[in-house]
Backbone bond lengths (Angstrom), bond angles and torsions (degrees), N, CA, C in turn:
res aa  C-N    CA-C-N  psi(-1)  N-CA   C-N-CA  omega(-1)  CA-C   N-CA-C  phi
1 M - - - 1.454 - - 1.529 108.76 -
2 S 1.306 117.36 144.45 1.463 122.88 -179.44 1.518 110.48 -103.83
3 Q 1.340 114.35 152.72 1.459 119.77 -178.75 1.525 109.13 -139.63
4 I 1.330 116.46 134.10 1.465 120.62 173.67 1.519 107.38 -76.56
5 V 1.339 116.28 119.97 1.463 120.12 -176.54 1.527 112.70 -103.25
6 A 1.340 118.05 -16.17 1.463 121.05 177.58 1.523 109.61 -165.17
7 V 1.328 114.82 157.76 1.464 122.52 176.26 1.525 107.08 -129.93
8 V 1.329 116.35 133.39 1.465 121.50 175.77 1.523 106.54 -120.01
9 T 1.336 116.42 129.31 1.465 119.20 -174.07 1.523 112.00 -146.59
10 I 1.322 114.95 158.10 1.461 120.41 170.62 1.533 109.87 -104.39
11 M 1.343 116.60 -2.07 1.468 121.66 -179.03 1.531 109.79 -125.83
12 K 1.300 116.06 83.10 1.459 122.79 -175.81 1.530 112.98 -54.77
13 E 1.316 117.05 -36.80 1.465 121.04 -175.70 1.533 113.33 -70.83
14 R 1.325 117.94 -11.34 1.468 120.73 -176.57 1.526 113.78 -101.14
15 V 1.334 117.73 1.97 1.465 119.73 -179.29 1.520 110.82 -126.53
16 G 1.308 114.51 155.56 1.456 121.90 176.86 1.509 108.51 -166.87
17 G 1.288 116.53 173.50 1.453 118.95 177.18 1.509 113.01 130.83
18 G 1.317 114.91 -166.66 1.453 120.73 -173.16 1.513 115.88 -92.46
19 A 1.329 118.37 -7.90 1.465 121.09 -180.00 1.526 109.68 -89.30
20 P 1.339 116.93 152.38 1.469 119.49 175.18 1.533 110.49 -59.74
21 I 1.331 115.94 139.23 1.462 121.79 -178.39 1.523 108.66 -115.07
22 F 1.329 116.23 125.87 1.458 122.51 177.45 1.522 107.09 -108.77
23 V 1.334 116.77 123.16 1.461 121.71 -178.48 1.528 108.48 -104.75
24 V 1.332 116.23 127.74 1.456 122.03 179.06 1.521 108.98 -121.43
25 D 1.335 116.07 166.70 1.462 120.71 -173.97 1.524 115.06 -89.70
26 Q 1.326 117.04 -29.33 1.466 118.62 -174.53 1.518 111.53 -145.67
27 E 1.317 115.41 167.04 1.469 122.73 -175.51 1.532 112.47 -59.20
28 D 1.335 117.42 -39.26 1.468 119.91 179.03 1.521 111.27 -60.20
29 D 1.328 116.00 -43.52 1.465 120.34 179.08 1.527 110.98 -67.33
30 L 1.316 116.90 -33.04 1.463 121.67 177.48 1.529 109.52 -57.71
31 Q 1.312 116.85 -47.47 1.464 121.62 -179.99 1.531 111.08 -66.80
32 K 1.328 117.11 -46.74 1.471 121.14 -176.96 1.524 111.70 -61.60
33 V 1.325 116.49 -48.93 1.468 120.74 -178.16 1.527 110.20 -66.16
34 S 1.307 117.11 -42.39 1.469 120.94 -179.65 1.518 111.51 -60.79
35 F 1.319 117.16 -45.70 1.458 119.99 -177.40 1.524 111.75 -72.36
36 S 1.331 117.59 -30.54 1.468 119.93 174.05 1.523 110.40 -66.96
37 L 1.328 116.36 -46.42 1.466 120.08 178.54 1.523 111.55 -64.33
38 E 1.317 116.67 -32.99 1.465 121.39 178.46 1.530 109.89 -57.47
39 K 1.311 116.81 -43.42 1.465 121.23 -179.92 1.520 111.23 -73.72
40 I 1.316 116.93 -43.86 1.467 121.55 -178.13 1.520 111.59 -63.08
41 L 1.329 116.93 -43.88 1.467 121.76 -175.13 1.526 113.37 -90.16
42 D 1.325 116.96 -2.23 1.464 121.87 -175.63 1.532 109.85 51.91
43 A 1.336 114.29 53.12 1.464 122.04 -176.71 1.524 108.93 -129.65
44 N 1.317 116.73 177.25 1.455 122.50 177.11 1.521 109.66 -111.56
45 A 1.340 116.25 132.86 1.460 121.39 177.78 1.522 109.22 -90.24
46 H 1.320 116.00 132.70 1.460 122.33 179.54 1.526 108.66 -124.20
47 D 1.329 116.62 122.33 1.459 122.50 -179.16 1.519 108.89 -84.59
48 L 1.316 116.77 121.47 1.461 121.26 179.05 1.527 112.08 -86.58
49 K 1.330 116.61 -0.42 1.475 123.23 175.90 1.526 113.74 62.90
50 N 1.317 116.71 23.35 1.463 120.41 177.59 1.526 111.28 -133.09
51 G 1.334 115.71 26.88 1.452 120.25 -178.04 1.510 112.61 84.75
52 T 1.319 117.10 15.00 1.460 122.10 -178.79 1.519 110.19 -136.30
53 M 1.319 115.46 138.71 1.463 121.30 173.04 1.517 107.89 -124.63
54 I 1.328 116.21 142.56 1.454 120.35 175.13 1.525 108.47 -113.36
55 L 1.319 115.31 146.45 1.458 120.95 175.49 1.511 107.79 -109.12
56 V 1.324 114.85 121.99 1.458 121.57 -173.39 1.514 109.73 -117.72
57 K 1.317 115.12 131.01 1.472 122.06 174.51 1.519 106.60 -96.25
58 H 1.333 115.97 115.91 1.464 121.63 178.99 1.523 108.56 -96.71
59 T 1.334 116.25 126.96 1.472 119.23 -179.93 1.506 110.83 -114.86
């Protein structure tokens, strides 16, 4: 089963839920923060192509 462990976004008003949300200012930071969290959390980053990336832990 997979679980969303974090959300990284540039549009705070468009996300919600039970996972931690990281808000960044620009697209470059979106990529940098997502890929750093990907390594830290041992998860996979998935780009939703709308200014938001989710980090999913696949078990």
